[in-house]
mmJSON file of the N, C-alpha and C atoms, coordinates in Angstrom:
{"data_MODEL":{"atom_site":{
"group_PDB":["ATOM","ATOM","ATOM","ATOM","ATOM","ATOM","ATOM","ATOM","ATOM","ATOM","ATOM","ATOM","ATOM","ATOM","ATOM","ATOM","ATOM","ATOM","ATOM","ATOM","ATOM","ATOM","ATOM","ATOM","ATOM","ATOM","ATOM","ATOM","ATOM","ATOM","ATOM","ATOM","ATOM","ATOM","ATOM","ATOM","ATOM","ATOM","ATOM","ATOM","ATOM","ATOM","ATOM","ATOM","ATOM","ATOM","ATOM","ATOM","ATOM","ATOM","ATOM","ATOM","ATOM","ATOM","ATOM","ATOM","ATOM","ATOM","ATOM","ATOM","ATOM","ATOM","ATOM","ATOM","ATOM","ATOM","ATOM","ATOM","ATOM","ATOM","ATOM","ATOM","ATOM","ATOM","ATOM","ATOM","ATOM","ATOM","ATOM","ATOM","ATOM","ATOM","ATOM","ATOM","ATOM","ATOM","ATOM","ATOM","ATOM","ATOM","ATOM","ATOM","ATOM","ATOM","ATOM","ATOM","ATOM","ATOM","ATOM","ATOM","ATOM","ATOM","ATOM","ATOM","ATOM","ATOM","ATOM","ATOM","ATOM","ATOM","ATOM","ATOM","ATOM","ATOM","ATOM","ATOM","ATOM","ATOM","ATOM","ATOM","ATOM","ATOM","ATOM","ATOM","ATOM","ATOM","ATOM","ATOM","ATOM","ATOM","ATOM","ATOM","ATOM","ATOM","ATOM","ATOM","ATOM","ATOM","ATOM","ATOM","ATOM","ATOM","ATOM","ATOM","ATOM","ATOM","ATOM","ATOM","ATOM","ATOM","ATOM","ATOM","ATOM","ATOM","ATOM","ATOM","ATOM","ATOM","ATOM","ATOM","ATOM","ATOM","ATOM","ATOM","ATOM","ATOM","ATOM","ATOM","ATOM","ATOM","ATOM","ATOM","ATOM","ATOM","ATOM","ATOM","ATOM","ATOM","ATOM","ATOM","ATOM","ATOM","ATOM","ATOM","ATOM","ATOM","ATOM","ATOM","ATOM","ATOM","ATOM","ATOM","ATOM","ATOM","ATOM","ATOM","ATOM","ATOM","ATOM","ATOM","ATOM","ATOM","ATOM","ATOM","ATOM","ATOM","ATOM","ATOM","ATOM","ATOM","ATOM","ATOM","ATOM","ATOM","ATOM","ATOM","ATOM","ATOM","ATOM","ATOM","ATOM","ATOM","ATOM","ATOM","ATOM","ATOM","ATOM","ATOM","ATOM","ATOM","ATOM","ATOM","ATOM","ATOM","ATOM","ATOM","ATOM","ATOM","ATOM","ATOM","ATOM","ATOM","ATOM","ATOM","ATOM","ATOM"],
"id":[1,2,3,4,5,6,7,8,9,10,11,12,13,14,15,16,17,18,19,20,21,22,23,24,25,26,27,28,29,30,31,32,33,34,35,36,37,38,39,40,41,42,43,44,45,46,47,48,49,50,51,52,53,54,55,56,57,58,59,60,61,62,63,64,65,66,67,68,69,70,71,72,73,74,75,76,77,78,79,80,81,82,83,84,85,86,87,88,89,90,91,92,93,94,95,96,97,98,99,100,101,102,103,104,105,106,107,108,109,110,111,112,113,114,115,116,117,118,119,120,121,122,123,124,125,126,127,128,129,130,131,132,133,134,135,136,137,138,139,140,141,142,143,144,145,146,147,148,149,150,151,152,153,154,155,156,157,158,159,160,161,162,163,164,165,166,167,168,169,170,171,172,173,174,175,176,177,178,179,180,181,182,183,184,185,186,187,188,189,190,191,192,193,194,195,196,197,198,199,200,201,202,203,204,205,206,207,208,209,210,211,212,213,214,215,216,217,218,219,220,221,222,223,224,225,226,227,228,229,230,231,232,233,234,235,236,237,238,239,240,241,242,243,244,245,246],
"type_symbol":["N","C","C","N","C","C","N","C","C","N","C","C","N","C","C","N","C","C","N","C","C","N","C","C","N","C","C","N","C","C","N","C","C","N","C","C","N","C","C","N","C","C","N","C","C","N","C","C","N","C","C","N","C","C","N","C","C","N","C","C","N","C","C","N","C","C","N","C","C","N","C","C","N","C","C","N","C","C","N","C","C","N","C","C","N","C","C","N","C","C","N","C","C","N","C","C","N","C","C","N","C","C","N","C","C","N","C","C","N","C","C","N","C","C","N","C","C","N","C","C","N","C","C","N","C","C","N","C","C","N","C","C","N","C","C","N","C","C","N","C","C","N","C","C","N","C","C","N","C","C","N","C","C","N","C","C","N","C","C","N","C","C","N","C","C","N","C","C","N","C","C","N","C","C","N","C","C","N","C","C","N","C","C","N","C","C","N","C","C","N","C","C","N","C","C","N","C","C","N","C","C","N","C","C","N","C","C","N","C","C","N","C","C","N","C","C","N","C","C","N","C","C","N","C","C","N","C","C","N","C","C","N","C","C","N","C","C","N","C","C","N","C","C","N","C","C"],
"label_atom_id":["N","CA","C","N","CA","C","N","CA","C","N","CA","C","N","CA","C","N","CA","C","N","CA","C","N","CA","C","N","CA","C","N","CA","C","N","CA","C","N","CA","C","N","CA","C","N","CA","C","N","CA","C","N","CA","C","N","CA","C","N","CA","C","N","CA","C","N","CA","C","N","CA","C","N","CA","C","N","CA","C","N","CA","C","N","CA","C","N","CA","C","N","CA","C","N","CA","C","N","CA","C","N","CA","C","N","CA","C","N","CA","C","N","CA","C","N","CA","C","N","CA","C","N","CA","C","N","CA","C","N","CA","C","N","CA","C","N","CA","C","N","CA","C","N","CA","C","N","CA","C","N","CA","C","N","CA","C","N","CA","C","N","CA","C","N","CA","C","N","CA","C","N","CA","C","N","CA","C","N","CA","C","N","CA","C","N","CA","C","N","CA","C","N","CA","C","N","CA","C","N","CA","C","N","CA","C","N","CA","C","N","CA","C","N","CA","C","N","CA","C","N","CA","C","N","CA","C","N","CA","C","N","CA","C","N","CA","C","N","CA","C","N","CA","C","N","CA","C","N","CA","C","N","CA","C","N","CA","C","N","CA","C","N","CA","C","N","CA","C","N","CA","C","N","CA","C","N","CA","C","N","CA","C","N","CA","C"],
"label_alt_id":[null,null,null,null,null,null,null,null,null,null,null,null,null,null,null,null,null,null,null,null,null,null,null,null,null,null,null,null,null,null,null,null,null,null,null,null,null,null,null,null,null,null,null,null,null,null,null,null,null,null,null,null,null,null,null,null,null,null,null,null,null,null,null,null,null,null,null,null,null,null,null,null,null,null,null,null,null,null,null,null,null,null,null,null,null,null,null,null,null,null,null,null,null,null,null,null,null,null,null,null,null,null,null,null,null,null,null,null,null,null,null,null,null,null,null,null,null,null,null,null,null,null,null,null,null,null,null,null,null,null,null,null,null,null,null,null,null,null,null,null,null,null,null,null,null,null,null,null,null,null,null,null,null,null,null,null,null,null,null,null,null,null,null,null,null,null,null,null,null,null,null,null,null,null,null,null,null,null,null,null,null,null,null,null,null,null,null,null,null,null,null,null,null,null,null,null,null,null,null,null,null,null,null,null,null,null,null,null,null,null,null,null,null,null,null,null,null,null,null,null,null,null,null,null,null,null,null,null,null,null,null,null,null,null,null,null,null,null,null,null,null,null,null,null,null,null],
"label_comp_id":["UNK","UNK","UNK","UNK","UNK","UNK","UNK","UNK","UNK","UNK","UNK","UNK","UNK","UNK","UNK","UNK","UNK","UNK","UNK","UNK","UNK","UNK","UNK","UNK","UNK","UNK","UNK","UNK","UNK","UNK","UNK","UNK","UNK","UNK","UNK","UNK","UNK","UNK","UNK","UNK","UNK","UNK","UNK","UNK","UNK","UNK","UNK","UNK","UNK","UNK","UNK","UNK","UNK","UNK","UNK","UNK","UNK","UNK","UNK","UNK","UNK","UNK","UNK","UNK","UNK","UNK","UNK","UNK","UNK","UNK","UNK","UNK","UNK","UNK","UNK","UNK","UNK","UNK","UNK","UNK","UNK","UNK","UNK","UNK","UNK","UNK","UNK","UNK","UNK","UNK","UNK","UNK","UNK","UNK","UNK","UNK","UNK","UNK","UNK","UNK","UNK","UNK","UNK","UNK","UNK","UNK","UNK","UNK","UNK","UNK","UNK","UNK","UNK","UNK","UNK","UNK","UNK","UNK","UNK","UNK","UNK","UNK","UNK","UNK","UNK","UNK","UNK","UNK","UNK","UNK","UNK","UNK","UNK","UNK","UNK","UNK","UNK","UNK","UNK","UNK","UNK","UNK","UNK","UNK","UNK","UNK","UNK","UNK","UNK","UNK","UNK","UNK","UNK","UNK","UNK","UNK","UNK","UNK","UNK","UNK","UNK","UNK","UNK","UNK","UNK","UNK","UNK","UNK","UNK","UNK","UNK","UNK","UNK","UNK","UNK","UNK","UNK","UNK","UNK","UNK","UNK","UNK","UNK","UNK","UNK","UNK","UNK","UNK","UNK","UNK","UNK","UNK","UNK","UNK","UNK","UNK","UNK","UNK","UNK","UNK","UNK","UNK","UNK","UNK","UNK","UNK","UNK","UNK","UNK","UNK","UNK","UNK","UNK","UNK","UNK","UNK","UNK","UNK","UNK","UNK","UNK","UNK","UNK","UNK","UNK","UNK","UNK","UNK","UNK","UNK","UNK","UNK","UNK","UNK","UNK","UNK","UNK","UNK","UNK","UNK","UNK","UNK","UNK","UNK","UNK","UNK"],
"label_asym_id":["A","A","A","A","A","A","A","A","A","A","A","A","A","A","A","A","A","A","A","A","A","A","A","A","A","A","A","A","A","A","A","A","A","A","A","A","A","A","A","A","A","A","A","A","A","A","A","A","A","A","A","A","A","A","A","A","A","A","A","A","A","A","A","A","A","A","A","A","A","A","A","A","A","A","A","A","A","A","A","A","A","A","A","A","A","A","A","A","A","A","A","A","A","A","A","A","A","A","A","A","A","A","A","A","A","A","A","A","A","A","A","A","A","A","A","A","A","A","A","A","A","A","A","A","A","A","A","A","A","A","A","A","A","A","A","A","A","A","A","A","A","A","A","A","A","A","A","A","A","A","A","A","A","A","A","A","A","A","A","A","A","A","A","A","A","A","A","A","A","A","A","A","A","A","A","A","A","A","A","A","A","A","A","A","A","A","A","A","A","A","A","A","A","A","A","A","A","A","A","A","A","A","A","A","A","A","A","A","A","A","A","A","A","A","A","A","A","A","A","A","A","A","A","A","A","A","A","A","A","A","A","A","A","A","A","A","A","A","A","A","A","A","A","A","A","A"],
"label_entity_id":["1","1","1","1","1","1","1","1","1","1","1","1","1","1","1","1","1","1","1","1","1","1","1","1","1","1","1","1","1","1","1","1","1","1","1","1","1","1","1","1","1","1","1","1","1","1","1","1","1","1","1","1","1","1","1","1","1","1","1","1","1","1","1","1","1","1","1","1","1","1","1","1","1","1","1","1","1","1","1","1","1","1","1","1","1","1","1","1","1","1","1","1","1","1","1","1","1","1","1","1","1","1","1","1","1","1","1","1","1","1","1","1","1","1","1","1","1","1","1","1","1","1","1","1","1","1","1","1","1","1","1","1","1","1","1","1","1","1","1","1","1","1","1","1","1","1","1","1","1","1","1","1","1","1","1","1","1","1","1","1","1","1","1","1","1","1","1","1","1","1","1","1","1","1","1","1","1","1","1","1","1","1","1","1","1","1","1","1","1","1","1","1","1","1","1","1","1","1","1","1","1","1","1","1","1","1","1","1","1","1","1","1","1","1","1","1","1","1","1","1","1","1","1","1","1","1","1","1","1","1","1","1","1","1","1","1","1","1","1","1","1","1","1","1","1","1"],
"label_seq_id":[1,1,1,2,2,2,3,3,3,4,4,4,5,5,5,6,6,6,7,7,7,8,8,8,9,9,9,10,10,10,11,11,11,12,12,12,13,13,13,14,14,14,15,15,15,16,16,16,17,17,17,18,18,18,19,19,19,20,20,20,21,21,21,22,22,22,23,23,23,24,24,24,25,25,25,26,26,26,27,27,27,28,28,28,29,29,29,30,30,30,31,31,31,32,32,32,33,33,33,34,34,34,35,35,35,36,36,36,37,37,37,38,38,38,39,39,39,40,40,40,41,41,41,42,42,42,43,43,43,44,44,44,45,45,45,46,46,46,47,47,47,48,48,48,49,49,49,50,50,50,51,51,51,52,52,52,53,53,53,54,54,54,55,55,55,56,56,56,57,57,57,58,58,58,59,59,59,60,60,60,61,61,61,62,62,62,63,63,63,64,64,64,65,65,65,66,66,66,67,67,67,68,68,68,69,69,69,70,70,70,71,71,71,72,72,72,73,73,73,74,74,74,75,75,75,76,76,76,77,77,77,78,78,78,79,79,79,80,80,80,81,81,81,82,82,82],
"pdbx_PDB_ins_code":[null,null,null,null,null,null,null,null,null,null,null,null,null,null,null,null,null,null,null,null,null,null,null,null,null,null,null,null,null,null,null,null,null,null,null,null,null,null,null,null,null,null,null,null,null,null,null,null,null,null,null,null,null,null,null,null,null,null,null,null,null,null,null,null,null,null,null,null,null,null,null,null,null,null,null,null,null,null,null,null,null,null,null,null,null,null,null,null,null,null,null,null,null,null,null,null,null,null,null,null,null,null,null,null,null,null,null,null,null,null,null,null,null,null,null,null,null,null,null,null,null,null,null,null,null,null,null,null,null,null,null,null,null,null,null,null,null,null,null,null,null,null,null,null,null,null,null,null,null,null,null,null,null,null,null,null,null,null,null,null,null,null,null,null,null,null,null,null,null,null,null,null,null,null,null,null,null,null,null,null,null,null,null,null,null,null,null,null,null,null,null,null,null,null,null,null,null,null,null,null,null,null,null,null,null,null,null,null,null,null,null,null,null,null,null,null,null,null,null,null,null,null,null,null,null,null,null,null,null,null,null,null,null,null,null,null,null,null,null,null,null,null,null,null,null,null],
"Cartn_x":[49.648,50.369,49.669,50.502,50.02,49.614,48.999,48.513,49.529,50.645,51.744,52.364,52.575,53.168,52.299,50.933,50.004,50.02,50.108,50.144,51.419,52.568,53.726,53.795,53.204,53.059,52.153,51.044,50.072,50.798,51.514,52.253,53.253,53.975,54.95,54.453,53.351,52.677,52.134,51.626,51.161,52.357,53.423,54.563,55.197,55.208,55.756,54.793,53.478,52.621,52.753,52.88,52.964,54.308,55.376,56.685,56.636,55.927,55.729,55.007,53.876,53.114,53.907,54.717,55.545,56.565,57.164,58.14,57.498,56.347,55.575,55.144,54.642,54.219,55.447,56.528,57.727,58.1,58.071,58.424,57.425,56.184,55.155,55.255,55.49,55.725,56.9,57.971,59.169,58.925,58.234,57.908,57.002,55.996,55.045,55.587,56.5,56.992,58.251,59.088,60.431,60.647,59.749,59.785,60.47,60.288,60.754,62.288,63.035,64.52,64.95,64.264,64.627,64.224,63.1,62.766,63.804,64.415,65.395,66.678,66.888,68.129,67.902,66.66,66.417,66.554,66.117,66.032,67.327,68.354,69.581,70.138,70.655,71.061,72.471,73.128,74.309,74.108,72.747,72.456,72.296,73.454,73.519,72.786,72.727,71.972,70.474,69.914,68.491,68.322,69.22,69.187,69.183,70.07,70.193,68.958,68.427,67.255,66.03,65.97,64.823,64.922,66.17,66.333,66.036,66.432,66.136,64.587,63.965,62.534,61.767,62.135,61.452,61.849,62.999,63.521,62.602,61.906,61.136,60.03,59.38,58.267,58.824,59.898,60.526,61.039,61.702,62.182,61.102,59.908,58.872,58.203,58.109,57.548,58.447,59.779,60.813,60.675,60.533,60.486,59.235,58.166,56.913,57.092,57.84,58.09,58.92,59.927,60.801,60.083,59.14,58.328,57.463,56.926,56.027,56.795,57.995,58.837,59.168,59.649,59.978,58.822,57.587,56.46,56.066,56.32,56.014,57.04,58.339,59.271,59.03,58.616,58.506,57.111,56.243,54.861,53.954,52.752,51.687,51.472,52.488,52.328,52.505,52.963,53.217,51.947],
"Cartn_y":[93.728,93.843,92.813,92.096,91.052,91.656,90.84,91.391,91.767,90.96,91.316,92.611,92.876,94.143,95.366,95.164,96.185,96.45,95.366,95.552,96.339,95.974,96.574,98.05,98.387,99.736,100.496,100.024,100.755,100.991,99.962,100.124,101.201,101.204,102.254,103.657,103.843,105.179,105.494,104.618,104.878,105.369,104.579,104.949,106.372,106.488,107.849,109.004,108.926,109.935,110.105,109.137,109.217,110.003,109.644,110.297,111.758,112.066,113.357,114.281,113.577,114.176,114.395,113.474,113.644,114.691,114.747,115.809,117.148,117.37,118.533,118.954,117.996,118.277,118.721,118.209,118.618,120.061,120.332,121.724,122.773,122.383,123.317,123.508,122.473,122.68,123.377,123.129,124.025,125.408,125.817,127.162,127.7,126.905,127.486,127.642,126.781,126.822,127.583,127.559,128.101,129.314,129.565,130.753,130.444,131.56,131.35,131.215,131.77,131.612,130.177,129.482,128.034,127.186,127.552,126.876,127.029,128.234,128.462,127.769,127.541,126.775,125.281,124.787,123.41,123.302,124.145,124.108,124.704,125.007,125.468,124.379,124.798,123.687,123.086,123.637,123.18,122.174,122.005,121.15,119.732,119.045,117.753,116.636,116.85,115.94,115.916,117.099,117.158,116.468,116.605,115.975,114.45,113.979,112.523,112.005,112.628,112.116,112.174,113.206,113.297,112.127,111.851,110.755,109.465,109.21,107.956,107.781,108.922,108.931,108.567,109.123,108.93,107.575,106.931,105.91,104.604,104.303,103.028,103.061,104.219,104.376,104.362,105.097,105.213,103.812,103.117,101.835,100.764,100.862,99.93,100.236,101.459,101.804,101.376,101.491,100.945,99.508,98.812,97.364,96.819,97.502,97.065,97.133,98.116,98.273,97.113,96.734,95.588,94.308,94.067,92.948,92.88,93.95,94.027,93.594,94.106,93.855,92.362,91.855,90.418,89.58,89.889,89.006,89.151,90.234,90.367,89.586,89.46,88.786,87.189,86.874,85.354,84.864,85.805,85.371,85.509,85.133,85.269,83.949,82.952,81.831,81.873,82.998,83.252,83.37],
"Cartn_z":[103.054,104.344,105.213,105.849,106.696,108.147,108.889,110.198,111.18,111.244,112.156,111.756,110.541,110.119,110.48,110.302,110.703,112.301,112.986,114.435,114.871,114.245,114.642,114.132,113.07,112.538,113.522,113.874,114.765,116.181,116.648,117.958,117.836,116.657,116.394,116.437,115.723,115.735,117.079,117.814,119.182,120.045,120.04,120.882,120.27,119.029,118.52,118.986,118.95,119.353,120.923,121.569,123.097,123.392,122.717,122.942,122.617,121.509,121.105,122.208,122.729,123.728,125.029,125.354,126.622,126.462,125.353,125.117,125.108,124.364,124.444,125.765,126.6,128.003,128.863,128.614,129.387,128.967,127.733,127.282,127.816,127.741,128.341,129.811,130.543,132.002,132.354,131.528,131.758,131.535,130.542,130.297,131.376,131.729,132.731,134.074,134.658,135.934,136.032,134.986,135.088,134.203,133.311,132.405,131.06,130.27,128.866,128.79,129.681,129.741,129.989,130.904,131.077,129.865,129.169,127.973,126.844,126.771,125.802,126.188,127.419,127.819,127.355,127.544,127.096,125.628,124.91,123.459,122.763,123.515,123.066,122.146,120.938,120.098,120.48,121.57,122.072,123.253,123.617,124.694,124.159,124.223,123.64,124.442,125.739,126.614,126.131,125.907,125.484,124.182,123.245,121.91,122.09,122.876,123.103,123.772,124.778,125.405,124.475,123.651,122.695,121.71,121.236,120.311,120.918,122.112,122.806,123.039,123.308,123.54,122.252,121.183,119.859,119.163,119.567,118.749,118.811,119.835,119.812,118.7,118.707,117.786,116.352,116.065,114.736,114.274,115.232,114.796,114.532,115.312,114.996,113.662,113.31,112.004,110.929,111.109,110.186,110.051,111.23,111.215,110.493,110.623,109.899,108.404,107.992,106.604,106.068,106.903,106.586,106.566,107.577,107.585,106.416,105.965,104.835,103.547,103.418,102.245,102.216,103.334,103.361,103.164,103.616,103.332,101.849,101.143,99.768,98.981,99.398,98.699,98.858,99.963,100.296,99.848,99.528,99.087,100.198,99.889,100.89,101.67,101.58,102.375,103.794,104.313,105.673,106.368],
"occupancy":[1.0,1.0,1.0,1.0,1.0,1.0,1.0,1.0,1.0,1.0,1.0,1.0,1.0,1.0,1.0,1.0,1.0,1.0,1.0,1.0,1.0,1.0,1.0,1.0,1.0,1.0,1.0,1.0,1.0,1.0,1.0,1.0,1.0,1.0,1.0,1.0,1.0,1.0,1.0,1.0,1.0,1.0,1.0,1.0,1.0,1.0,1.0,1.0,1.0,1.0,1.0,1.0,1.0,1.0,1.0,1.0,1.0,1.0,1.0,1.0,1.0,1.0,1.0,1.0,1.0,1.0,1.0,1.0,1.0,1.0,1.0,1.0,1.0,1.0,1.0,1.0,1.0,1.0,1.0,1.0,1.0,1.0,1.0,1.0,1.0,1.0,1.0,1.0,1.0,1.0,1.0,1.0,1.0,1.0,1.0,1.0,1.0,1.0,1.0,1.0,1.0,1.0,1.0,1.0,1.0,1.0,1.0,1.0,1.0,1.0,1.0,1.0,1.0,1.0,1.0,1.0,1.0,1.0,1.0,1.0,1.0,1.0,1.0,1.0,1.0,1.0,1.0,1.0,1.0,1.0,1.0,1.0,1.0,1.0,1.0,1.0,1.0,1.0,1.0,1.0,1.0,1.0,1.0,1.0,1.0,1.0,1.0,1.0,1.0,1.0,1.0,1.0,1.0,1.0,1.0,1.0,1.0,1.0,1.0,1.0,1.0,1.0,1.0,1.0,1.0,1.0,1.0,1.0,1.0,1.0,1.0,1.0,1.0,1.0,1.0,1.0,1.0,1.0,1.0,1.0,1.0,1.0,1.0,1.0,1.0,1.0,1.0,1.0,1.0,1.0,1.0,1.0,1.0,1.0,1.0,1.0,1.0,1.0,1.0,1.0,1.0,1.0,1.0,1.0,1.0,1.0,1.0,1.0,1.0,1.0,1.0,1.0,1.0,1.0,1.0,1.0,1.0,1.0,1.0,1.0,1.0,1.0,1.0,1.0,1.0,1.0,1.0,1.0,1.0,1.0,1.0,1.0,1.0,1.0,1.0,1.0,1.0,1.0,1.0,1.0,1.0,1.0,1.0,1.0,1.0,1.0],
"B_iso_or_equiv":[0.0,0.0,0.0,0.0,0.0,0.0,0.0,0.0,0.0,0.0,0.0,0.0,0.0,0.0,0.0,0.0,0.0,0.0,0.0,0.0,0.0,0.0,0.0,0.0,0.0,0.0,0.0,0.0,0.0,0.0,0.0,0.0,0.0,0.0,0.0,0.0,0.0,0.0,0.0,0.0,0.0,0.0,0.0,0.0,0.0,0.0,0.0,0.0,0.0,0.0,0.0,0.0,0.0,0.0,0.0,0.0,0.0,0.0,0.0,0.0,0.0,0.0,0.0,0.0,0.0,0.0,0.0,0.0,0.0,0.0,0.0,0.0,0.0,0.0,0.0,0.0,0.0,0.0,0.0,0.0,0.0,0.0,0.0,0.0,0.0,0.0,0.0,0.0,0.0,0.0,0.0,0.0,0.0,0.0,0.0,0.0,0.0,0.0,0.0,0.0,0.0,0.0,0.0,0.0,0.0,0.0,0.0,0.0,0.0,0.0,0.0,0.0,0.0,0.0,0.0,0.0,0.0,0.0,0.0,0.0,0.0,0.0,0.0,0.0,0.0,0.0,0.0,0.0,0.0,0.0,0.0,0.0,0.0,0.0,0.0,0.0,0.0,0.0,0.0,0.0,0.0,0.0,0.0,0.0,0.0,0.0,0.0,0.0,0.0,0.0,0.0,0.0,0.0,0.0,0.0,0.0,0.0,0.0,0.0,0.0,0.0,0.0,0.0,0.0,0.0,0.0,0.0,0.0,0.0,0.0,0.0,0.0,0.0,0.0,0.0,0.0,0.0,0.0,0.0,0.0,0.0,0.0,0.0,0.0,0.0,0.0,0.0,0.0,0.0,0.0,0.0,0.0,0.0,0.0,0.0,0.0,0.0,0.0,0.0,0.0,0.0,0.0,0.0,0.0,0.0,0.0,0.0,0.0,0.0,0.0,0.0,0.0,0.0,0.0,0.0,0.0,0.0,0.0,0.0,0.0,0.0,0.0,0.0,0.0,0.0,0.0,0.0,0.0,0.0,0.0,0.0,0.0,0.0,0.0,0.0,0.0,0.0,0.0,0.0,0.0,0.0,0.0,0.0,0.0,0.0,0.0],
"pdbx_formal_charge":[null,null,null,null,null,null,null,null,null,null,null,null,null,null,null,null,null,null,null,null,null,null,null,null,null,null,null,null,null,null,null,null,null,null,null,null,null,null,null,null,null,null,null,null,null,null,null,null,null,null,null,null,null,null,null,null,null,null,null,null,null,null,null,null,null,null,null,null,null,null,null,null,null,null,null,null,null,null,null,null,null,null,null,null,null,null,null,null,null,null,null,null,null,null,null,null,null,null,null,null,null,null,null,null,null,null,null,null,null,null,null,null,null,null,null,null,null,null,null,null,null,null,null,null,null,null,null,null,null,null,null,null,null,null,null,null,null,null,null,null,null,null,null,null,null,null,null,null,null,null,null,null,null,null,null,null,null,null,null,null,null,null,null,null,null,null,null,null,null,null,null,null,null,null,null,null,null,null,null,null,null,null,null,null,null,null,null,null,null,null,null,null,null,null,null,null,null,null,null,null,null,null,null,null,null,null,null,null,null,null,null,null,null,null,null,null,null,null,null,null,null,null,null,null,null,null,null,null,null,null,null,null,null,null,null,null,null,null,null,null,null,null,null,null,null,null],
"auth_seq_id":[1,1,1,2,2,2,3,3,3,4,4,4,5,5,5,6,6,6,7,7,7,8,8,8,9,9,9,10,10,10,11,11,11,12,12,12,13,13,13,14,14,14,15,15,15,16,16,16,17,17,17,18,18,18,19,19,19,20,20,20,21,21,21,22,22,22,23,23,23,24,24,24,25,25,25,26,26,26,27,27,27,28,28,28,29,29,29,30,30,30,31,31,31,32,32,32,33,33,33,34,34,34,35,35,35,36,36,36,37,37,37,38,38,38,39,39,39,40,40,40,41,41,41,42,42,42,43,43,43,44,44,44,45,45,45,46,46,46,47,47,47,48,48,48,49,49,49,50,50,50,51,51,51,52,52,52,53,53,53,54,54,54,55,55,55,56,56,56,57,57,57,58,58,58,59,59,59,60,60,60,61,61,61,62,62,62,63,63,63,64,64,64,65,65,65,66,66,66,67,67,67,68,68,68,69,69,69,70,70,70,71,71,71,72,72,72,73,73,73,74,74,74,75,75,75,76,76,76,77,77,77,78,78,78,79,79,79,80,80,80,81,81,81,82,82,82],
"auth_comp_id":["UNK","UNK","UNK","UNK","UNK","UNK","UNK","UNK","UNK","UNK","UNK","UNK","UNK","UNK","UNK","UNK","UNK","UNK","UNK","UNK","UNK","UNK","UNK","UNK","UNK","UNK","UNK","UNK","UNK","UNK","UNK","UNK","UNK","UNK","UNK","UNK","UNK","UNK","UNK","UNK","UNK","UNK","UNK","UNK","UNK","UNK","UNK","UNK","UNK","UNK","UNK","UNK","UNK","UNK","UNK","UNK","UNK","UNK","UNK","UNK","UNK","UNK","UNK","UNK","UNK","UNK","UNK","UNK","UNK","UNK","UNK","UNK","UNK","UNK","UNK","UNK","UNK","UNK","UNK","UNK","UNK","UNK","UNK","UNK","UNK","UNK","UNK","UNK","UNK","UNK","UNK","UNK","UNK","UNK","UNK","UNK","UNK","UNK","UNK","UNK","UNK","UNK","UNK","UNK","UNK","UNK","UNK","UNK","UNK","UNK","UNK","UNK","UNK","UNK","UNK","UNK","UNK","UNK","UNK","UNK","UNK","UNK","UNK","UNK","UNK","UNK","UNK","UNK","UNK","UNK","UNK","UNK","UNK","UNK","UNK","UNK","UNK","UNK","UNK","UNK","UNK","UNK","UNK","UNK","UNK","UNK","UNK","UNK","UNK","UNK","UNK","UNK","UNK","UNK","UNK","UNK","UNK","UNK","UNK","UNK","UNK","UNK","UNK","UNK","UNK","UNK","UNK","UNK","UNK","UNK","UNK","UNK","UNK","UNK","UNK","UNK","UNK","UNK","UNK","UNK","UNK","UNK","UNK","UNK","UNK","UNK","UNK","UNK","UNK","UNK","UNK","UNK","UNK","UNK","UNK","UNK","UNK","UNK","UNK","UNK","UNK","UNK","UNK","UNK","UNK","UNK","UNK","UNK","UNK","UNK","UNK","UNK","UNK","UNK","UNK","UNK","UNK","UNK","UNK","UNK","UNK","UNK","UNK","UNK","UNK","UNK","UNK","UNK","UNK","UNK","UNK","UNK","UNK","UNK","UNK","UNK","UNK","UNK","UNK","UNK","UNK","UNK","UNK","UNK","UNK","UNK"],
"auth_asym_id":["A","A","A","A","A","A","A","A","A","A","A","A","A","A","A","A","A","A","A","A","A","A","A","A","A","A","A","A","A","A","A","A","A","A","A","A","A","A","A","A","A","A","A","A","A","A","A","A","A","A","A","A","A","A","A","A","A","A","A","A","A","A","A","A","A","A","A","A","A","A","A","A","A","A","A","A","A","A","A","A","A","A","A","A","A","A","A","A","A","A","A","A","A","A","A","A","A","A","A","A","A","A","A","A","A","A","A","A","A","A","A","A","A","A","A","A","A","A","A","A","A","A","A","A","A","A","A","A","A","A","A","A","A","A","A","A","A","A","A","A","A","A","A","A","A","A","A","A","A","A","A","A","A","A","A","A","A","A","A","A","A","A","A","A","A","A","A","A","A","A","A","A","A","A","A","A","A","A","A","A","A","A","A","A","A","A","A","A","A","A","A","A","A","A","A","A","A","A","A","A","A","A","A","A","A","A","A","A","A","A","A","A","A","A","A","A","A","A","A","A","A","A","A","A","A","A","A","A","A","A","A","A","A","A","A","A","A","A","A","A","A","A","A","A","A","A"],
"auth_atom_id":["N","CA","C","N","CA","C","N","CA","C","N","CA","C","N","CA","C","N","CA","C","N","CA","C","N","CA","C","N","CA","C","N","CA","C","N","CA","C","N","CA","C","N","CA","C","N","CA","C","N","CA","C","N","CA","C","N","CA","C","N","CA","C","N","CA","C","N","CA","C","N","CA","C","N","CA","C","N","CA","C","N","CA","C","N","CA","C","N","CA","C","N","CA","C","N","CA","C","N","CA","C","N","CA","C","N","CA","C","N","CA","C","N","CA","C","N","CA","C","N","CA","C","N","CA","C","N","CA","C","N","CA","C","N","CA","C","N","CA","C","N","CA","C","N","CA","C","N","CA","C","N","CA","C","N","CA","C","N","CA","C","N","CA","C","N","CA","C","N","CA","C","N","CA","C","N","CA","C","N","CA","C","N","CA","C","N","CA","C","N","CA","C","N","CA","C","N","CA","C","N","CA","C","N","CA","C","N","CA","C","N","CA","C","N","CA","C","N","CA","C","N","CA","C","N","CA","C","N","CA","C","N","CA","C","N","CA","C","N","CA","C","N","CA","C","N","CA","C","N","CA","C","N","CA","C","N","CA","C","N","CA","C","N","CA","C","N","CA","C","N","CA","C","N","CA","C","N","CA","C","N","CA","C","N","CA","C"],
"pdbx_PDB_model_num":[1,1,1,1,1,1,1,1,1,1,1,1,1,1,1,1,1,1,1,1,1,1,1,1,1,1,1,1,1,1,1,1,1,1,1,1,1,1,1,1,1,1,1,1,1,1,1,1,1,1,1,1,1,1,1,1,1,1,1,1,1,1,1,1,1,1,1,1,1,1,1,1,1,1,1,1,1,1,1,1,1,1,1,1,1,1,1,1,1,1,1,1,1,1,1,1,1,1,1,1,1,1,1,1,1,1,1,1,1,1,1,1,1,1,1,1,1,1,1,1,1,1,1,1,1,1,1,1,1,1,1,1,1,1,1,1,1,1,1,1,1,1,1,1,1,1,1,1,1,1,1,1,1,1,1,1,1,1,1,1,1,1,1,1,1,1,1,1,1,1,1,1,1,1,1,1,1,1,1,1,1,1,1,1,1,1,1,1,1,1,1,1,1,1,1,1,1,1,1,1,1,1,1,1,1,1,1,1,1,1,1,1,1,1,1,1,1,1,1,1,1,1,1,1,1,1,1,1,1,1,1,1,1,1,1,1,1,1,1,1,1,1,1,1,1,1]
}}}
């Protein structure tokens, strides 16, 4: 795996873990300040807005990890001349 693919993968995992931490912090503060009922409203499976926001928050990290795999595959196909 070349250096660029490794850097992209590390950045992807950093962004993914930060996004998970932000989402977790938001859920904990919702529970702490507004109670368990408010947390259940946020986690309601019919709350489409929460699902979209969660997907948008996690997407950069997931896409960078996916891109690093594609970069690795392409560098293996083209050889180590890069």
